[in-house]
C-alpha positions as CSV (number, residue, x, y, z in Angstrom):
1,M,-19.8,-47.1,3.2
2,N,-21.0,-43.9,4.9
3,P,-21.5,-41.3,2.1
4,A,-19.8,-38.6,4.0
5,L,-16.7,-40.8,4.5
6,A,-16.8,-41.8,0.8
7,Y,-16.8,-38.1,-0.1
8,L,-13.9,-37.3,2.3
9,D,-11.9,-40.2,0.8
10,A,-12.5,-38.9,-2.7
11,A,-11.6,-35.4,-1.6
12,Q,-8.4,-36.7,-0.1
13,A,-7.6,-38.5,-3.4
14,I,-8.1,-35.2,-5.2
15,L,-5.7,-33.4,-2.9
16,E,-3.1,-36.1,-3.3
17,R,-3.4,-35.9,-7.1
18,I,-2.9,-32.1,-7.0
19,R,0.1,-32.6,-4.7
20,A,1.6,-35.2,-7.1
21,T,1.0,-33.4,-10.4
22,Q,0.4,-29.7,-10.0
23,V,3.0,-28.2,-7.6
24,K,5.4,-27.2,-10.4
25,A,2.6,-25.5,-12.3
26,L,1.5,-23.7,-9.1
27,E,5.0,-22.5,-8.6
28,R,5.3,-21.1,-12.1
29,A,1.9,-19.4,-11.8
30,A,2.9,-18.0,-8.4
31,D,6.1,-16.5,-9.9
32,I,4.0,-14.7,-12.6
33,C,1.5,-13.5,-10.0
34,T,4.3,-12.4,-7.6
35,Q,6.0,-10.4,-10.2
36,S,2.9,-8.6,-11.3
37,I,1.7,-7.8,-7.7
38,S,5.1,-6.8,-6.5
39,E,5.3,-4.2,-9.3
40,G,1.9,-2.7,-8.2
41,G,-0.1,-4.6,-10.8
42,L,-3.0,-6.9,-10.9
43,V,-3.6,-10.6,-11.7
44,H,-6.9,-10.7,-13.6
45,L,-9.2,-13.7,-12.9
46,F,-12.4,-14.6,-14.7
47,G,-15.2,-16.9,-13.8
48,T,-18.8,-17.6,-14.5
49,G,-21.2,-20.1,-13.0
50,H,-19.5,-22.3,-10.5
51,S,-16.1,-21.4,-11.8
52,R,-16.6,-18.0,-10.2
53,M,-16.2,-19.6,-6.8
54,P,-12.4,-20.1,-7.0
55,V,-12.1,-16.6,-8.4
56,E,-14.0,-15.2,-5.4
57,E,-11.8,-17.3,-3.1
58,M,-8.7,-15.5,-4.5
59,F,-10.0,-12.0,-3.4
60,P,-11.8,-10.7,-1.4
61,R,-11.9,-13.5,1.2
62,H,-10.4,-13.7,4.6
63,G,-6.9,-15.0,4.0
64,S,-6.5,-13.1,0.7
65,F,-4.8,-9.9,-0.3
66,P,-4.9,-7.2,-3.0
67,G,-3.4,-7.8,-6.3
68,F,-5.9,-10.3,-7.6
69,H,-8.7,-8.7,-9.7
70,P,-11.9,-10.9,-9.8
71,I,-14.0,-10.4,-13.0
72,L,-17.3,-12.2,-12.6
73,E,-20.2,-12.6,-15.1
74,L,-23.3,-13.4,-13.1
75,S,-25.6,-13.4,-16.1
76,L,-23.9,-16.6,-17.2
77,S,-24.2,-18.3,-13.8
78,Y,-27.7,-19.8,-14.0
79,H,-27.7,-23.6,-13.5
80,H,-30.5,-26.1,-13.3
81,A,-30.3,-29.9,-12.7
82,E,-33.4,-32.0,-13.1
83,G,-33.8,-34.6,-10.3
84,M,-30.9,-36.3,-8.8
85,K,-29.2,-37.8,-11.8
86,D,-26.2,-35.5,-11.2
87,R,-23.6,-36.2,-8.7
88,V,-23.8,-34.4,-5.3
89,G,-20.7,-33.0,-3.7
90,P,-18.5,-32.5,-6.8
91,G,-14.8,-32.9,-6.2
92,S,-14.1,-29.8,-8.3
93,T,-15.0,-27.6,-5.4
94,I,-12.4,-28.9,-3.0
95,G,-9.8,-29.2,-5.8
96,A,-10.4,-25.6,-6.8
97,A,-10.2,-24.3,-3.3
98,A,-7.0,-26.3,-2.6
99,V,-5.3,-25.0,-5.8
100,V,-6.4,-21.4,-5.1
101,N,-5.2,-21.4,-1.5
102,A,-2.0,-23.1,-2.4
103,L,-1.4,-20.4,-5.0
104,K,-2.1,-17.6,-2.5
105,C,0.3,-19.1,-0.1
106,L,3.1,-19.3,-2.8
107,V,2.4,-15.7,-3.9
108,A,2.4,-14.4,-0.3
109,D,5.7,-16.2,0.3
110,G,7.2,-14.8,-2.9
111,L,6.1,-11.2,-2.0
112,T,7.4,-11.6,1.5
113,R,10.8,-12.8,0.2
114,L,10.8,-9.6,-2.0
115,G,10.3,-7.5,1.2
116,Q,6.7,-6.8,0.3
117,P,4.5,-9.0,2.6
118,P,0.9,-8.6,1.5
119,M,-1.8,-6.9,3.5
120,V,-4.0,-9.9,4.3
121,L,-7.7,-9.7,4.9
122,T,-7.8,-11.2,8.3
123,S,-10.8,-12.2,10.4
124,S,-11.5,-10.4,13.6
125,Y,-11.5,-13.9,15.2
126,F,-7.7,-14.0,14.8
127,I,-6.7,-10.3,15.3
128,G,-9.6,-8.6,17.0
129,T,-12.3,-6.3,15.7
130,E,-10.4,-3.0,15.6
131,A,-7.3,-4.5,13.9
132,S,-9.4,-6.4,11.4
133,S,-11.4,-3.3,10.5
134,K,-8.2,-1.3,10.0
135,Q,-6.6,-4.0,8.0
136,F,-9.8,-4.3,5.9
137,D,-9.7,-0.6,5.0
138,E,-6.0,-0.7,4.2
139,C,-6.4,-3.8,2.1
140,Y,-9.2,-2.2,0.0
141,D,-7.3,1.1,-0.3
142,D,-4.4,-1.0,-1.8
143,Y,-6.9,-2.8,-4.1
144,R,-8.5,0.5,-5.3
145,R,-5.1,1.9,-6.0
146,R,-4.2,-1.1,-8.2
147,V,-7.6,-1.1,-10.0
148,R,-7.4,2.6,-10.6
149,R,-4.2,2.0,-12.6
150,V,-6.2,-0.3,-15.0
151,Y,-9.5,1.6,-15.2
152,G,-8.3,5.2,-14.5
């Protein structure tokens, strides 16, 4: 089989497994995040090595919003694999991205239902350069206000 198609089949199986087994857990996590963010708080996230990628996906990425506080430790992020004995294209990356983005969608929905739709970092491709720049500044102003509550 074509290796790219085999990877895509495996990725689809991961997404189906997440759908079948993790939706309730995502909803519970989203409720906790929604409550904290709606009260002006932060949801602290920690990652090192490759686990920092889903943390960075939560904020600050296009399609994300303030309220998530990424804490990354780059000094623990060095990796080295000898030769090709390790698998290429790990499924954890697509699984993590799917879970992270599903959680963001649930939290955004919860905040919107509370009358507090989040200020989303949005690409200029979708809303134009001027609107994207303005939204970027407003988004980071909100983020700084939230972080200031924690760090003073």
